[in-house]
KEKE-3310 file (N, C-alpha, C; in steps of 0.2 Angstrom, whole numbers, plus 5000, padded with zeros to 4 digits):
npx = (4883:4899:4910:4925:4936:4948:4960:4958:4960:4971:4982:4994:5001:5002:5000:5012:5022:5034:5046:5057:5070:5064:5053:5036:5024:5005:4990:4978:4968:4948:4941:4949:4950:4935:4932:4941:4938:4924:4928:4936:4924:4915:4923:4918:4921:4930:4941:4956:4956:4950:4960:4971:4964:4962:4978:4981:4974:4979:4990:5001:5011:5025:5025:5021:5031:5041:5038:5033:5047:5052:5047:5035:5029:5011:5004:5012:5010:4996:4998:5003:4994:4984:4990:4991:4977:4975:4985:4978:4966:4966:4963:4967:4980:4976:4963:4958:4963:4957:4943:4944:4947:4933)
npy = (4860:4864:4879:4882:4894:4895:4899:4913:4920:4926:4922:4922:4934:4948:4967:4977:4993:5004:5014:5025:5017:5003:4992:4987:4975:4975:4971:4961:4955:4952:4952:4961:4973:4976:4980:4993:5000:5004:5011:5021:5025:5039:5047:5060:5067:5059:5053:5053:5041:5033:5031:5027:5014:5010:5007:4999:4988:4985:4983:4971:4968:4967:4974:4985:4989:4993:5003:5012:5014:5023:5035:5046:5060:5066:5069:5062:5050:5047:5049:5037:5027:5029:5026:5013:5008:5013:5002:4991:4991:4998:5008:5027:5034:5048:5048:5041:5050:5061:5057:5055:5069:5075)
npz = (4981:4982:4983:4979:4986:4990:4985:4981:4994:5005:5016:5021:5022:5031:5031:5031:5036:5035:5042:5044:5046:5051:5051:5053:5058:5051:5061:5050:5051:5048:5059:5068:5061:5057:5071:5071:5060:5067:5077:5069:5062:5056:5055:5064:5080:5084:5099:5111:5116:5107:5097:5105:5107:5092:5089:5100:5094:5082:5081:5088:5102:5099:5091:5094:5103:5096:5089:5100:5104:5095:5098:5094:5089:5094:5082:5072:5077:5074:5061:5059:5063:5054:5043:5045:5045:5031:5023:5027:5022:5007:5005:5001:5008:5011:5009:5019:5030:5027:5027:5043:5048:5042)
capx = (4888:4905:4915:4931:4938:4955:4965:4956:4963:4979:4983:5002:5005:4999:5003:5017:5023:5041:5046:5065:5075:5059:5047:5030:5017:4999:4984:4974:4962:4944:4938:4951:4948:4929:4933:4945:4932:4919:4931:4934:4917:4916:4928:4916:4922:4936:4944:4962:4954:4949:4967:4973:4961:4964:4984:4981:4972:4981:4999:5003:5015:5031:5025:5018:5036:5044:5034:5035:5055:5053:5045:5032:5025:5007:5003:5015:5007:4991:4998:5005:4989:4979:4994:4990:4972:4977:4988:4975:4960:4969:4960:4973:4980:4974:4957:4958:4964:4951:4937:4945:4945:4927)
capy = (4863:4869:4884:4883:4903:4896:4903:4920:4921:4927:4919:4920:4940:4953:4971:4979:4999:5004:5019:5026:5008:5001:4989:4985:4972:4977:4966:4964:4950:4953:4955:4967:4978:4978:4984:4997:5004:5006:5016:5027:5029:5044:5054:5064:5065:5054:5054:5050:5033:5030:5031:5021:5008:5005:5007:4993:4982:4986:4982:4967:4969:4967:4979:4993:4992:4994:5011:5015:5016:5030:5042:5048:5065:5064:5069:5056:5043:5047:5048:5029:5024:5031:5023:5005:5007:5012:4996:4985:4993:5000:5016:5030:5037:5054:5048:5040:5055:5065:5054:5058:5074:5077)
capz = (4976:4985:4978:4984:4985:4995:4981:4983:5002:5008:5023:5021:5024:5034:5027:5034:5037:5034:5045:5043:5045:5056:5047:5057:5054:5055:5061:5046:5051:5048:5065:5071:5057:5060:5077:5069:5055:5071:5082:5065:5060:5051:5060:5068:5089:5089:5103:5110:5118:5101:5093:5108:5104:5087:5090:5101:5089:5074:5081:5094:5107:5099:5085:5099:5107:5090:5088:5106:5104:5091:5103:5088:5092:5092:5074:5068:5080:5071:5054:5061:5064:5049:5036:5043:5041:5022:5022:5027:5017:5002:5003:5000:5017:5010:5011:5027:5035:5026:5032:5051:5048:5042)
cpx = (4894:4908:4921:4935:4946:4959:4964:4959:4969:4980:4991:5003:5000:5003:5008:5019:5030:5040:5055:5067:5069:5053:5043:5024:5012:4994:4980:4970:4954:4940:4940:4947:4940:4929:4936:4940:4926:4922:4933:4929:4916:4917:4926:4919:4926:4940:4952:4961:4953:4955:4971:4972:4963:4973:4984:4979:4975:4988:4999:5007:5022:5031:5025:5026:5041:5043:5034:5042:5056:5050:5041:5028:5018:5003:5005:5012:4999:4993:5000:4999:4984:4981:4992:4982:4971:4980:4981:4968:4961:4965:4967:4973:4976:4967:4955:4958:4959:4946:4937:4943:4939:4923)
cpy = (4865:4873:4883:4890:4903:4899:4910:4923:4923:4926:4920:4929:4945:4961:4975:4990:4998:5012:5020:5020:5002:4999:4985:4982:4975:4971:4968:4958:4955:4957:4960:4973:4979:4983:4992:5001:5005:5012:5022:5030:5033:5049:5059:5061:5062:5057:5050:5043:5030:5027:5026:5016:5004:5005:5000:4986:4981:4983:4978:4970:4972:4972:4987:4993:4995:5004:5016:5020:5022:5035:5048:5054:5061:5065:5063:5050:5042:5045:5039:5026:5026:5025:5016:5005:5008:5008:4992:4986:4995:5006:5019:5034:5042:5053:5045:5045:5059:5063:5056:5064:5077:5079)
cpz = (4982:4981:4983:4982:4988:4990:4981:4989:5002:5016:5025:5024:5026:5032:5033:5032:5039:5036:5048:5042:5050:5050:5054:5054:5058:5054:5055:5047:5051:5055:5068:5067:5057:5065:5076:5066:5062:5076:5077:5064:5054:5053:5063:5076:5089:5093:5106:5112:5113:5096:5096:5107:5098:5087:5094:5097:5083:5074:5088:5097:5104:5093:5088:5100:5102:5088:5094:5106:5101:5095:5099:5092:5090:5086:5071:5070:5076:5063:5053:5059:5057:5042:5037:5041:5034:5021:5020:5022:5010:5001:5005:5006:5016:5012:5017:5032:5035:5030:5039:5051:5047:5045)
residu = (UNK:UNK:UNK:UNK:UNK:UNK:UNK:UNK:UNK:UNK:UNK:UNK:UNK:UNK:UNK:UNK:UNK:UNK:UNK:UNK:UNK:UNK:UNK:UNK:UNK:UNK:UNK:UNK:UNK:UNK:UNK:UNK:UNK:UNK:UNK:UNK:UNK:UNK:UNK:UNK:UNK:UNK:UNK:UNK:UNK:UNK:UNK:UNK:UNK:UNK:UNK:UNK:UNK:UNK:UNK:UNK:UNK:UNK:UNK:UNK:UNK:UNK:UNK:UNK:UNK:UNK:UNK:UNK:UNK:UNK:UNK:UNK:UNK:UNK:UNK:UNK:UNK:UNK:UNK:UNK:UNK:UNK:UNK:UNK:UNK:UNK:UNK:UNK:UNK:UNK:UNK:UNK:UNK:UNK:UNK:UNK:UNK:UNK:UNK:UNK:UNK:UNK)
# end
Protein backbone atom coordinates (compact mmCIF):
# COMPACT_ATOMS: atom_id res chain seq x y z
CA UNK A 1 0.00 0.00 0.00
CA UNK A 2 1.22 3.50 -0.84
CA UNK A 3 -0.26 6.57 0.83
CA UNK A 4 0.44 9.75 -1.13
CA UNK A 5 0.71 12.72 1.26
CA UNK A 6 2.20 15.13 -1.28
CA UNK A 7 -0.87 17.39 -1.19
CA UNK A 8 -0.49 17.79 2.58
CA UNK A 9 3.10 19.09 2.31
CA UNK A 10 4.23 22.63 1.59
CA UNK A 11 7.30 22.70 -0.63
CA UNK A 12 6.69 26.19 -1.91
CA UNK A 13 6.84 28.66 0.94
CA UNK A 14 9.03 29.48 3.85
CA UNK A 15 7.68 31.81 6.51
CA UNK A 16 8.72 35.43 6.38
CA UNK A 17 9.08 38.14 8.99
CA UNK A 18 8.37 41.77 8.25
CA UNK A 19 10.36 44.36 10.18
CA UNK A 20 9.48 47.91 9.19
CA UNK A 21 9.85 47.85 5.39
CA UNK A 22 12.16 44.80 5.27
CA UNK A 23 10.99 41.22 4.75
CA UNK A 24 13.26 38.33 5.71
CA UNK A 25 12.71 34.66 4.92
CA UNK A 26 13.10 32.07 7.67
CA UNK A 27 14.65 28.64 7.07
CA UNK A 28 11.84 26.28 8.00
CA UNK A 29 13.11 22.87 7.00
CA UNK A 30 12.75 20.14 9.62
CA UNK A 31 16.49 19.44 10.19
CA UNK A 32 17.13 23.14 10.81
CA UNK A 33 14.20 23.43 13.18
CA UNK A 34 15.27 20.37 15.14
CA UNK A 35 18.65 22.02 15.70
CA UNK A 36 16.97 25.28 16.70
CA UNK A 37 14.63 23.52 19.12
CA UNK A 38 17.60 21.72 20.72
CA UNK A 39 19.27 25.07 21.36
CA UNK A 40 16.04 26.58 22.61
CA UNK A 41 15.50 23.59 24.89
CA UNK A 42 13.29 24.43 27.81
CA UNK A 43 14.71 27.96 27.97
CA UNK A 44 17.03 27.30 30.90
CA UNK A 45 20.56 28.59 30.70
CA UNK A 46 20.41 29.96 27.15
CA UNK A 47 23.68 31.63 26.32
CA UNK A 48 24.45 34.26 23.68
CA UNK A 49 26.15 31.50 21.64
CA UNK A 50 22.83 29.59 21.53
CA UNK A 51 21.08 32.68 20.19
CA UNK A 52 23.86 33.27 17.66
CA UNK A 53 23.65 29.64 16.52
CA UNK A 54 19.88 29.89 16.10
CA UNK A 55 20.34 33.10 14.08
CA UNK A 56 22.69 31.36 11.66
CA UNK A 57 20.36 28.38 11.36
CA UNK A 58 17.15 30.38 10.92
CA UNK A 59 18.43 32.89 8.36
CA UNK A 60 20.67 32.32 5.37
CA UNK A 61 23.51 34.74 4.62
CA UNK A 62 21.41 37.01 2.39
CA UNK A 63 18.72 37.39 5.07
CA UNK A 64 21.31 37.90 7.83
CA UNK A 65 22.82 40.79 5.86
CA UNK A 66 19.42 42.48 5.81
CA UNK A 67 19.06 42.00 9.56
CA UNK A 68 22.63 43.05 10.30
CA UNK A 69 22.05 46.30 8.40
CA UNK A 70 19.24 47.15 10.84
CA UNK A 71 21.70 47.40 13.76
CA UNK A 72 19.16 45.90 16.17
CA UNK A 73 19.63 46.07 19.93
CA UNK A 74 20.26 42.72 21.63
CA UNK A 75 16.68 42.65 22.98
CA UNK A 76 15.28 43.35 19.52
CA UNK A 77 17.61 40.73 18.06
CA UNK A 78 16.21 38.16 20.52
CA UNK A 79 12.69 39.19 19.53
CA UNK A 80 13.54 38.52 15.86
CA UNK A 81 14.84 35.05 16.76
CA UNK A 82 11.73 34.24 18.81
CA UNK A 83 9.52 35.63 16.03
CA UNK A 84 11.23 33.35 13.52
CA UNK A 85 10.73 30.32 15.78
CA UNK A 86 7.09 31.32 16.21
CA UNK A 87 6.59 31.73 12.46
CA UNK A 88 7.96 28.26 11.76
CA UNK A 89 6.34 26.35 14.61
CA UNK A 90 3.00 28.15 14.69
CA UNK A 91 3.41 28.66 18.44
CA UNK A 92 2.42 32.14 19.57
CA UNK A 93 5.48 34.38 19.95
CA UNK A 94 4.56 35.20 23.56
CA UNK A 95 4.58 31.48 24.37
CA UNK A 96 7.99 31.03 22.73
CA UNK A 97 9.33 33.99 24.70
CA UNK A 98 7.80 32.71 27.95
CA UNK A 99 9.43 29.34 27.40
CA UNK A 100 12.78 31.08 26.94
CA UNK A 101 12.32 33.08 30.15
CA UNK A 102 11.05 30.22 32.37
